[in-house]
One Martini backbone bead per residue (centre of mass of N, CA, C, O) as a GRO file, in nm:
protein
   56
    1MET     BB    1  -8.254  16.296  -8.771
    2ILE     BB    2  -8.012  16.268  -8.516
    3ALA     BB    3  -7.929  16.006  -8.278
    4THR     BB    4  -7.758  15.993  -7.955
    5ALA     BB    5  -7.622  15.765  -7.694
    6PHE     BB    6  -7.315  15.842  -7.530
    7MET     BB    7  -7.096  15.803  -7.752
    8LEU     BB    8  -6.940  16.083  -7.761
    9LEU     BB    9  -6.815  16.072  -7.469
   10TYR     BB   10  -6.591  15.823  -7.546
   11LEU     BB   11  -6.433  16.000  -7.727
   12THR     BB   12  -6.202  16.144  -7.862
   13ARG     BB   13  -6.137  16.437  -7.995
   14ASP     BB   14  -6.082  16.333  -8.281
   15GLU     BB   15  -6.333  16.149  -8.294
   16LYS     BB   16  -6.536  16.371  -8.258
   17LEU     BB   17  -6.463  16.530  -8.513
   18GLN     BB   18  -6.525  16.297  -8.709
   19ALA     BB   19  -6.815  16.242  -8.625
   20LEU     BB   20  -6.926  16.535  -8.670
   21ALA     BB   21  -6.857  16.550  -8.967
   22GLU     BB   22  -7.042  16.312  -9.052
   23LEU     BB   23  -7.304  16.421  -8.939
   24ARG     BB   24  -7.304  16.677  -9.111
   25ARG     BB   25  -7.299  16.536  -9.391
   26VAL     BB   26  -7.587  16.365  -9.343
   27LEU     BB   27  -7.736  16.607  -9.270
   28ALA     BB   28  -7.995  16.776  -9.329
   29PRO     BB   29  -8.115  17.055  -9.405
   30GLY     BB   30  -8.240  17.152  -9.091
   31GLY     BB   31  -8.143  16.954  -8.915
   32ARG     BB   32  -8.103  16.730  -8.630
   33LEU     BB   33  -7.915  16.693  -8.321
   34GLY     BB   34  -7.921  16.429  -8.076
   35CYS     BB   35  -7.781  16.421  -7.738
   36LEU     BB   36  -7.736  16.183  -7.503
   37SER     BB   37  -7.698  16.230  -7.145
   38SER     BB   38  -7.528  16.222  -6.813
   39LEU     BB   39  -7.480  16.419  -6.532
   40GLY     BB   40  -7.461  16.184  -6.305
   41GLU     BB   41  -7.207  16.095  -6.419
   42VAL     BB   42  -6.887  15.974  -6.322
   43ALA     BB   43  -6.655  16.136  -6.539
   44GLU     BB   44  -6.396  16.231  -6.788
   45VAL     BB   45  -6.593  16.267  -7.059
   46PHE     BB   46  -6.675  16.550  -7.003
   47LEU     BB   47  -6.749  16.851  -7.150
   48PRO     BB   48  -6.753  17.160  -7.179
   49ARG     BB   49  -6.961  17.364  -7.351
   50ASP     BB   50  -6.735  17.520  -7.508
   51GLU     BB   51  -6.610  17.261  -7.636
   52TRP     BB   52  -6.859  17.171  -7.790
   53ASP     BB   53  -6.892  17.425  -7.956
   54GLU     BB   54  -6.620  17.400  -8.098
   55LEU     BB   55  -6.674  17.124  -8.235
   56LEU     BB   56  -6.948  17.231  -8.378
   0.00000   0.00000   0.00000
């Protein structure tokens, strides 16, 4: 299990791709990735669900 809290939200798109590639590399087969975020936060750092799906 890999868990992250808020970190991915503040990366650029390229940084997100790099971080997610590294997370995928170290995650054991069948492992899980948990990303904590806050929908109540007002910021332009949130991506729509379809963009997160594309990155993943």
